[in-house]
C-alpha positions as CSV (number, residue, x, y, z in Angstrom):
1,X,88.2,95.2,88.2
2,X,88.2,97.7,90.9
3,X,89.2,100.9,90.0
4,X,90.4,104.3,92.0
5,X,91.5,107.7,90.8
6,X,92.9,110.1,92.4
7,X,94.0,113.6,91.3
8,X,96.8,116.0,92.7
9,X,97.6,119.1,91.8
10,X,101.5,120.0,92.2
11,X,101.1,123.8,91.3
12,X,97.4,124.1,93.3
13,X,97.6,121.8,95.9
14,X,94.4,121.0,95.1
15,X,93.5,117.2,95.8
16,X,89.9,116.6,94.1
17,X,88.7,116.8,90.6
18,X,84.8,117.0,90.1
19,X,84.6,115.5,86.5
20,X,87.2,112.9,87.2
21,X,84.9,112.0,90.4
22,X,82.6,110.8,87.8
23,X,85.2,109.3,86.0
24,X,85.4,106.2,89.1
25,X,82.3,106.1,89.5
26,X,81.9,105.3,85.5
27,X,84.6,103.1,85.0
28,X,83.4,100.8,88.4
29,X,79.9,101.0,86.9
30,X,80.9,98.8,84.1
31,X,84.2,97.1,85.3
32,X,84.2,96.1,89.3
33,X,82.0,93.6,89.1
34,X,84.2,91.5,86.6
35,X,87.3,89.1,87.6
36,X,90.5,90.0,86.0
37,X,93.1,88.0,87.9
38,X,93.9,87.2,91.5
39,X,97.5,89.4,91.8
40,X,95.0,92.6,91.8
41,X,91.9,93.7,92.9
42,X,92.2,97.4,92.3
43,X,93.3,100.1,90.0
44,X,94.5,103.5,91.4
45,X,95.4,106.0,89.0
46,X,96.4,109.0,90.8
47,X,97.0,111.9,87.8
48,X,100.0,114.2,89.0
49,X,98.2,118.2,87.3
50,X,101.6,120.8,87.0
51,X,104.7,118.0,88.1
52,X,107.5,119.5,88.2
53,X,110.6,118.3,86.4
54,X,111.7,116.2,89.0
55,X,108.9,114.3,89.8
56,X,109.0,110.7,89.4
57,X,105.9,108.6,88.7
58,X,105.0,105.5,91.4
59,X,104.3,102.5,89.4
60,X,104.4,100.1,92.6
61,X,102.5,97.7,93.9
62,X,100.1,99.0,96.9
63,X,98.8,96.8,100.3
64,X,99.4,94.1,98.3
65,X,96.8,93.8,96.0
66,X,96.1,97.2,94.5
67,X,98.0,98.6,91.6
68,X,99.2,101.9,91.9
69,X,99.9,104.0,89.0
70,X,100.6,107.7,88.4
71,X,100.2,109.7,85.1
72,X,101.0,113.2,84.5
73,X,97.8,115.0,83.8
74,X,96.7,118.2,82.1
75,X,93.6,119.1,83.8
76,X,91.5,122.8,83.6
77,X,89.3,123.1,86.1
78,X,88.9,121.2,89.2
79,X,86.0,122.4,90.7
80,X,83.3,122.2,88.0
81,X,82.1,119.3,85.2
82,X,84.1,120.3,82.4
83,X,83.9,117.1,79.6
84,X,87.2,117.9,78.7
85,X,88.7,116.8,81.6
86,X,86.7,114.2,82.0
87,X,86.8,112.5,78.5
88,X,91.2,112.9,79.1
89,X,91.5,111.0,81.8
90,X,89.1,108.9,80.5
91,X,91.5,108.1,77.2
92,X,94.2,107.9,79.7
93,X,93.0,104.8,81.3
94,X,93.8,102.4,78.6
95,X,97.4,103.6,79.6
96,X,97.5,103.1,83.2
97,X,96.1,99.7,82.1
98,X,99.2,98.5,79.9
99,X,101.5,99.7,82.4
100,X,100.2,97.3,85.2
101,X,101.9,94.4,84.0
102,X,105.3,96.4,84.2
103,X,104.6,96.9,88.3
104,X,108.0,94.7,89.6
105,X,106.7,91.3,91.3
106,X,108.0,89.2,94.0
107,X,106.0,86.6,92.2
108,X,104.3,85.7,88.8
109,X,101.6,88.3,87.9
110,X,98.0,87.0,87.1
111,X,96.2,89.3,85.1
112,X,94.0,89.7,82.2
113,X,95.1,92.3,81.1
114,X,93.1,91.6,77.1
115,X,89.7,91.2,79.2
116,X,90.3,94.6,80.8
117,X,90.8,96.5,77.6
118,X,88.1,94.4,75.9
119,X,85.8,95.9,78.6
120,X,87.4,98.9,79.2
121,X,87.0,99.6,75.7
122,X,83.4,98.4,75.4
123,X,82.4,100.7,78.1
124,X,83.6,103.9,76.4
125,X,80.3,103.0,74.1
126,X,78.4,104.4,77.1
127,X,80.7,107.6,78.0
128,X,79.1,110.6,78.6
129,X,80.1,112.7,75.7
130,X,78.9,116.1,75.8
131,X,79.4,118.3,79.2
132,X,74.6,118.0,79.0
133,X,75.5,114.0,79.1
134,X,77.8,114.2,82.2
135,X,75.1,116.4,83.8
136,X,72.8,114.0,83.7
137,X,75.0,111.2,84.4
138,X,75.7,113.4,87.7
139,X,72.1,113.4,88.0
140,X,72.6,109.6,89.1
141,X,76.2,109.3,91.0
142,X,74.6,108.5,94.4
143,X,72.4,105.8,92.9
144,X,75.8,104.1,90.4
145,X,78.0,104.7,93.1
146,X,75.5,102.3,95.4
147,X,75.4,99.9,92.9
148,X,78.4,100.1,92.0
149,X,79.9,99.0,96.0
150,X,77.0,96.1,95.6
151,X,78.6,94.8,92.5
152,X,82.6,94.6,94.7
153,X,80.2,92.7,97.5
154,X,79.1,90.5,94.8
155,X,82.2,89.8,93.2
156,X,84.0,89.4,96.6
157,X,81.4,86.7,97.3
158,X,82.1,85.3,93.3
159,X,85.7,84.9,94.3
160,X,84.7,83.3,97.1
161,X,82.6,80.7,95.3
162,X,84.9,79.8,92.7
163,X,88.2,79.3,94.8
164,X,87.4,76.8,97.6
165,X,89.3,77.9,100.7
166,X,90.4,75.1,103.5
167,X,88.4,75.9,107.1
168,X,91.2,77.0,109.3
169,X,90.2,79.0,111.9
170,X,87.5,78.9,114.6
171,X,84.5,80.8,114.3
172,X,84.7,83.5,117.5
173,X,81.3,86.1,116.9
174,X,78.7,87.0,114.7
175,X,77.8,90.5,114.6
176,X,74.4,91.6,113.5
177,X,73.8,95.4,112.0
178,X,70.8,96.9,110.7
179,X,69.5,100.6,110.1
180,X,66.4,100.1,113.0
181,X,66.8,101.8,116.4
182,X,65.9,98.7,118.4
183,X,64.5,99.2,122.1
184,X,64.2,95.9,124.5
185,X,63.6,94.1,123.8
186,X,66.7,94.0,121.8
187,X,66.9,91.4,118.8
188,X,70.0,92.5,117.3
189,X,71.8,92.1,120.3
190,X,69.9,88.7,121.6
191,X,70.7,87.0,118.3
192,X,74.5,88.1,118.3
193,X,74.9,86.4,121.2
194,X,73.1,83.8,121.4
195,X,74.3,83.1,117.6
196,X,77.7,83.5,118.3
197,X,77.6,81.4,121.7
198,X,76.3,78.0,119.8
199,X,78.1,78.8,116.6
200,X,81.6,78.9,118.7
201,X,80.4,76.0,121.0
202,X,79.5,73.4,117.6
203,X,83.4,74.6,117.2
204,X,82.2,76.0,113.1
205,X,85.3,76.8,111.7
206,X,85.3,79.4,108.6
207,X,88.0,80.0,105.7
208,X,91.1,82.3,107.2
209,X,88.8,84.5,109.2
210,X,87.3,84.4,112.8
211,X,84.3,87.0,111.9
212,X,80.6,86.9,110.0
213,X,79.7,90.6,110.2
214,X,75.5,90.3,109.2
215,X,74.3,93.7,107.5
216,X,70.0,94.1,107.1
217,X,68.3,96.7,105.2
218,X,65.1,97.0,103.0
219,X,67.1,95.7,100.1
220,X,70.2,94.0,99.7
221,X,71.9,96.7,97.3
222,X,71.4,98.8,100.9
223,X,72.7,95.7,102.8
224,X,75.7,95.9,100.9
225,X,76.6,99.8,101.7
226,X,78.2,98.1,104.5
227,X,80.3,96.1,102.9
228,X,84.3,96.2,104.0
229,X,87.1,94.0,103.0
230,X,88.4,92.8,105.8
231,X,91.0,90.2,106.7
232,X,89.6,88.9,109.9
233,X,86.3,89.1,109.2
234,X,83.5,88.1,106.0
235,X,80.6,90.1,105.1
236,X,76.5,87.9,104.7
237,X,73.5,90.3,103.7
238,X,69.8,89.8,104.1
239,X,66.8,91.8,104.2
240,X,64.3,93.1,106.8
241,X,61.7,95.3,106.0
242,X,62.6,98.2,108.7
243,X,59.1,99.9,108.8
244,X,56.9,96.4,109.3
245,X,59.5,95.5,111.9
246,X,58.9,98.0,113.9
247,X,55.7,98.3,113.6
248,X,55.5,94.5,114.8
249,X,54.7,93.1,118.1
250,X,57.8,91.4,120.1
251,X,57.1,87.8,118.5
252,X,56.7,89.2,114.9
253,X,60.3,91.3,115.6
254,X,62.0,87.9,116.9
255,X,61.0,85.7,114.2
256,X,61.3,88.8,111.6
257,X,64.8,89.4,113.0
258,X,66.1,85.3,113.4
259,X,64.6,84.5,109.6
260,X,67.2,87.6,108.3
261,X,69.8,86.4,110.3
262,X,69.5,82.6,109.0
263,X,69.0,83.8,105.4
264,X,72.5,85.7,105.9
265,X,74.2,82.6,107.4
266,X,72.8,80.1,105.1
267,X,73.9,82.6,102.4
268,X,77.7,82.7,103.6
269,X,77.9,78.6,104.0
270,X,77.3,78.6,100.3
271,X,79.3,81.2,99.2
272,X,82.3,80.0,101.7
273,X,81.8,76.4,101.5
274,X,81.0,76.5,105.8
275,X,80.2,73.6,107.3
276,X,76.5,73.3,106.4
277,X,75.6,70.3,108.9
278,X,76.8,72.4,112.0
279,X,74.8,75.8,111.0
280,X,72.0,73.8,110.2
281,X,72.1,72.2,113.7
282,X,72.2,75.6,115.9
283,X,69.2,77.0,113.3
284,X,67.2,74.0,114.6
285,X,68.0,74.7,118.4
286,X,67.7,78.3,118.3
287,X,64.4,78.0,116.1
288,X,63.2,75.2,118.6
289,X,64.3,76.9,122.1
290,X,63.4,80.5,121.2
291,X,65.6,83.5,122.7
292,X,65.6,82.1,126.3
293,X,67.8,79.0,125.7
294,X,70.3,78.3,128.3
295,X,73.7,78.7,126.4
296,X,76.9,77.9,128.2
297,X,79.7,80.2,128.6
298,X,82.9,77.5,129.9
299,X,82.9,73.8,132.0
300,X,84.9,71.7,133.3
301,X,84.7,68.2,134.1
302,X,86.4,65.6,135.8
303,X,86.1,61.6,136.6
304,X,83.3,62.5,139.4
305,X,81.6,66.1,138.0
306,X,80.5,68.4,135.2
307,X,80.7,71.9,136.4
308,X,79.3,74.6,133.8
309,X,78.5,77.9,134.4
310,X,75.5,78.8,132.3
311,X,73.4,81.9,131.1
312,X,70.6,83.5,129.2
313,X,70.8,86.4,127.3
314,X,69.0,89.4,128.7
315,X,66.8,91.6,126.6
316,X,68.9,94.6,126.4
317,X,72.9,95.1,126.4
318,X,72.0,97.3,129.4
319,X,70.7,94.8,131.2
320,X,73.4,92.4,133.3
321,X,73.0,88.5,132.6
322,X,71.8,86.1,135.5
323,X,75.3,83.6,135.7
324,X,74.4,80.4,137.9
325,X,76.7,77.3,138.2
326,X,75.7,74.3,137.4
327,X,77.1,70.6,138.6
328,X,76.2,67.5,137.7
329,X,77.3,64.3,139.9
330,X,78.6,62.0,136.7
331,X,78.2,58.8,139.4
332,X,74.2,59.9,139.6
333,X,73.4,62.2,137.2
334,X,71.8,64.4,139.9
335,X,72.4,68.2,139.1
336,X,72.1,71.2,141.2
337,X,72.2,74.7,140.5
338,X,73.4,77.8,142.3
339,X,73.4,81.3,141.4
340,X,76.7,83.0,140.8
341,X,76.1,87.0,140.0
342,X,74.6,88.8,137.7
343,X,77.3,90.4,135.3
344,X,77.0,92.7,131.9
345,X,77.9,90.4,129.0
346,X,80.5,92.8,127.7
347,X,82.5,92.5,131.0
348,X,82.2,89.3,132.0
349,X,85.4,87.6,130.6
350,X,87.2,89.4,133.6
351,X,85.4,87.9,135.8
352,X,85.7,84.3,134.3
353,X,89.0,83.8,133.4
354,X,88.9,80.2,134.6
355,X,86.6,77.2,136.0
356,X,88.3,74.3,138.0
357,X,87.2,71.0,140.2
358,X,88.7,71.1,143.6
359,X,88.4,67.8,145.4
360,X,85.1,69.6,147.4
361,X,84.6,72.8,145.4
362,X,84.1,74.1,142.0
363,X,86.5,77.9,141.3
364,X,86.2,80.2,139.4
365,X,88.4,83.0,138.8
366,X,88.6,86.1,137.3
367,X,91.2,87.2,134.8
368,X,94.6,88.0,136.4
369,X,95.3,91.8,134.1
370,X,95.0,95.7,135.5
371,X,91.9,96.4,133.6
372,X,90.1,93.2,134.6
373,X,90.7,93.8,138.3
374,X,89.7,97.7,137.8
375,X,86.6,96.4,136.2
376,X,85.5,93.9,138.7
377,X,86.3,96.5,141.4
378,X,83.8,99.2,139.7
379,X,81.3,96.1,139.5
380,X,81.9,95.5,143.3
381,X,82.6,92.2,142.1
382,X,85.0,89.3,143.8
383,X,88.3,87.7,142.3
384,X,86.9,84.4,142.6
385,X,84.0,82.3,143.5
386,X,84.2,79.5,145.5
387,X,81.1,76.4,145.8
388,X,81.5,73.8,148.2
389,X,80.1,70.8,146.0
390,X,78.3,68.9,148.7
391,X,76.4,71.9,149.8
392,X,75.0,72.3,146.4
393,X,74.0,68.7,146.9
394,X,72.8,68.9,150.1
């Protein structure tokens, strides 16, 4: 269970209490990594200091999975560490936990109150008892907060592993983040584009989301600091030796980035029960063909021809990608290729809205929108490309 401790003083208008911030850290250190039912992922406890006589305390569901509980407070020192305020808040937590089951719900409550109370009581044994102990705990707060956030990421993965969901949405993209400053060649950019394209073309399906966010760092704890619950995507983590990476030659950098991304993809494949055969096929293809692999943007086929817009990923997002048209005569298997244009990968969807095969030509039309027209005009690109098939095969 995640705990979020908030504070509001109606008299002074202050919304921070130094000692209660440590209470937040302490509760999550001991309880954040455990599962206590599917109804709530978080208990938000808001202490109200100096409330008005007409104050009504909130007891409700917030954002579908947060139990919001307001309690009257009696705290005296907001700005300095105070063992009395810390312990006062600590011993009010049990009251908040027991109020959770009284929140009005539209569905059946799934909340392991007894388990949470037992674990909370056990955690109290480790709580600071004196101001000296509280100051000692404060000194390690930064590292504890980092460990807590990593536990939250682990809990998310544990939930996915124990509760498989159907694969309902096609993957759209992966993104890769790492703490290094990339120069050309930018392998974060390169592998983001290559993996996104090939996984999408392989029709990899995901359980309720469309994006995979891969976070790399020197340690998994550091990587997991980037964890953010997101209904549209899921996080995956792996390690990369940043000092070694920065000091390495391009071939070593490429291999290090590839191996770290693969590790993250295999991890999310395991805990979210993804289509392993498709993902391993893409991994094998990239390992065999390297970063100069030829990618297909989109294609069209009729009874006579297969027309494909193809490209390779440039070494930097600042460099335009060379796009080509490849036409295959399905009767003779003859293949011809011609250049389309050099276009930035970020803006290319504005130029490649559709592709069609006419009687004697292949037509590629840009998107029909004001933004697309402005973008093409700024880059001096046409609204459509027309290629005569017979001329290509001369």
